[in-house]
Structure formats: structure tokens, C-alpha cells
N, C-alpha and C positions, 0 to 999 in steps of 0.2 A: 826329552834331548836326542838326538840323532847320535848314534856311536859309530864310528868309523876307524879303522887303524889305518897307518899309512899303506900298507899293503891291500887292504880294502879298497881306499881310493885309488890306486896305481891298477889295480884290476880291474875295477869299474869303468875307469877312463879307457884303458887299452880294449876291453870288449865293446865299449861305446864307438870307439873309433874305428875297431877294426869291422863293426855292422854297419859303416858309412857314416857315421856322426859327423856332424858338419859345425862350422863355429856358431856359436847361440849369438845372435845380434837383433838390435832392435833400431829400427829408423825414427829418429827424429827429425827437428829441424835444423841441427848442425850435420846432420849426415846418418851413421850409423854407430853405436855403442854396445860394444859386449853386454850381455845379458844372462842372469841367472836363467830366464826364460825366453826363448827368441820366438821368431817365426815357425810354423808349423810344428808346433812342439818341441822345437830345439830346446837343447838344456846345454850349459857351459860346464865345464870340469866339476865346480863345485855345486853348480845345479843338480849334476847328476844324485848328489849324496843328499839333498834336500827333500822330502817326501811331499807329494803335491799338498796333502792335509798340512802341512807347516810352512810350507810356501807362503808368501804375502808379497804381493806387488809393489811394497814399499820398499823392499829390498833392492830394486832397482835403482832407489835414489842416492847408493853410496854405500851401503853395505858391504863392506869388505870379508872375506874368508876369517880375517883376525877378529873381524867384530861377530860373526856368526859364532865363533868359540866364545869369546870375552861374554856374550850374551846367552849363552847357553841354548843355540838352536842346534848345533854340532859340539859335540862332549870331546873336550881334550884339554890339554895343558896348553899355555901360553906359547909355548914351542912347537907345539903341534899346529895351532892356530898360525904361527908363522910359517910353516912348512907348507900349509893349505893356501897362505897367502903367495909364497912362489908358485904353486901350481896352479893357482889363478892367473899369475902374471903368464905362464905358458899360454894359457888359453887367449887370453888379451894380449898376446904379440902378434901384431899383423904378420911379420917375418916369419912365425911358426906354421902360416897356411899357406897353402898354393893358390893360384888363380883360381880352382875349382871349387875351393870351399874345402878342400880336404888337409887334413894335418899333415906335415911336412916334416915336422921336427921331434921324431920318436927317438933319438938320439939324447936330447935335452929330457925329454919325459924319463928315460933310462935312468939318464944323470940323476935327475932328481930324486926317483925312487932309491938308487944306491946311494945317495947321500943321506936319506932322511929316514930309511927303513929302522932303524933303532927308535926314532920319536913316538912317545906315546901322548 
């Protein structure tokens, strides 16, 4: 089981974005969809917390961050899972990304952290 705190998640995502991390997506017959693991080694905000040894491609078929906690892939309470679900929504929201693929909603990410930093 993987153990993260809200602060760990926030710091991991910020470091990833500051290093040039782009939105993680996979193309399919309907266009593209967000993915824990995308093209060219990209990882979504929750995907950053899943070690390669624990990742399974079946996660891409609808396993949410809440499910990751419920199924004990990521350690945490149900409230922690809900907080990660909100973080996942920030990644999956196309309005949070610029046309060049860079993240443009740092204010929402910072607000997410402030609202959830006491969650365990």
C-alpha cells in the first residue's frame, strides 16, 4: 500500500508541474482521455503517487482516486480519498490547462491544498 499525506501529494504535483510536467492523456476512438499513465511517460496528478510496480493498465478503465484508497492501493481514510478525487478533477479539467499543455490553474491547486491540508 502506498502512503502519502495531502502535503506530499501537493508537493509532488507542484514539483512535477514546475519540472515541465504536461497533462497525461491517452488517445482512443473517442479522442483523448486523462490517464494515470499517458504518452511519453506522462503521469497524472494521482498517477504520480502510484509506483510503477503497483500500476496496472486496468486502472485506466475507470478506477478513481477514491477507488484507489478504497481498494488500499493508496493508504488513507475515505475523506483522504475524496480529497484525492478533487485533485484528480483538477488534472482532468481541460480548463486548467493551457493550449501548450502546461498547467494554468495553480490558484486552484493552492486552494485545494489549503482546504485539505488537515485531512489524513
